[in-house]
C-alpha positions as CSV (number, residue, x, y, z in Angstrom):
1,M,0.0,0.0,0.0
2,T,1.4,3.4,-1.0
3,H,1.0,6.4,1.4
4,I,0.5,9.7,-0.3
5,S,1.0,12.8,1.8
6,N,-1.3,15.8,1.6
7,T,1.5,18.2,2.6
8,K,2.4,20.9,0.1
9,I,6.0,21.5,-0.9
10,K,6.9,25.1,0.0
11,M,8.9,26.7,-2.8
12,E,11.5,29.3,-1.9
13,T,10.6,32.8,-3.0
14,R,12.9,35.0,-5.0
15,T,13.0,37.5,-2.0
16,R,14.1,34.7,0.3
17,T,16.8,33.6,-2.1
18,L,18.0,37.2,-2.5
19,V,18.1,37.8,1.3
20,K,20.1,34.5,1.8
21,T,22.4,35.5,-1.0
22,L,23.1,39.0,0.4
23,I,23.7,37.8,4.0
24,Y,26.0,35.1,2.8
25,R,27.9,37.4,0.5
26,C,28.4,40.0,3.3
27,W,30.1,37.3,5.3
28,V,32.3,36.3,2.4
29,L,33.0,40.0,1.6
30,L,34.4,40.5,5.1
31,S,36.3,37.2,4.9
32,T,37.9,38.1,1.5
33,Y,38.8,41.6,2.6
34,T,40.4,40.3,5.8
35,L,42.3,37.6,3.9
36,L,43.6,40.2,1.4
37,V,44.8,42.5,4.2
38,M,46.4,39.6,6.1
39,T,48.4,38.6,2.9
40,G,49.9,42.0,2.5
41,Q,47.5,44.1,0.6
42,N,47.0,47.6,2.1
43,L,43.5,48.6,3.1
44,D,42.8,50.7,0.0
45,E,44.1,48.1,-2.5
46,A,42.2,45.3,-0.9
47,I,38.7,46.8,-1.3
48,V,38.4,47.0,-5.1
49,P,39.2,43.3,-5.8
50,T,37.0,42.3,-2.8
51,I,34.0,44.2,-4.3
52,I,34.5,42.9,-7.8
53,I,35.0,39.3,-6.8
54,N,31.9,39.4,-4.5
55,C,29.7,41.0,-7.1
56,V,30.5,38.3,-9.6
57,W,30.1,35.5,-7.1
58,M,26.9,37.0,-5.6
59,T,25.2,37.0,-9.0
60,S,26.5,33.4,-9.6
61,Y,25.2,32.2,-6.3
62,Y,21.8,33.8,-6.8
63,C,21.4,32.1,-10.2
64,Y,22.5,28.8,-8.7
65,E,20.0,29.0,-5.9
66,R,17.2,29.8,-8.3
67,L,18.1,26.9,-10.5
68,W,18.0,24.5,-7.5
69,T,14.5,25.7,-6.6
70,R,13.3,24.3,-10.0
71,I,14.9,20.8,-9.4
72,Q,12.5,18.4,-7.8
73,W,15.2,15.8,-6.9
74,G,15.5,15.3,-3.1
75,K,12.2,17.0,-2.3
76,Q,9.5,15.2,-0.5
């Protein structure tokens, strides 16, 4: 006998994905900046690559998260 659940799968909203992305990227931004300063970059030189790198990766991460919301594998 097969049991079919009546529970609905909650899909993640774009706003939730965006908020998760921004919070995560702020953490990574701080980590990247700290690492660059620790490896000898001065404070002014470290900020530009930190911002560029994180803008690229934030966009990539957001797209990746949105892609996974469409994949049904592993959802119950």
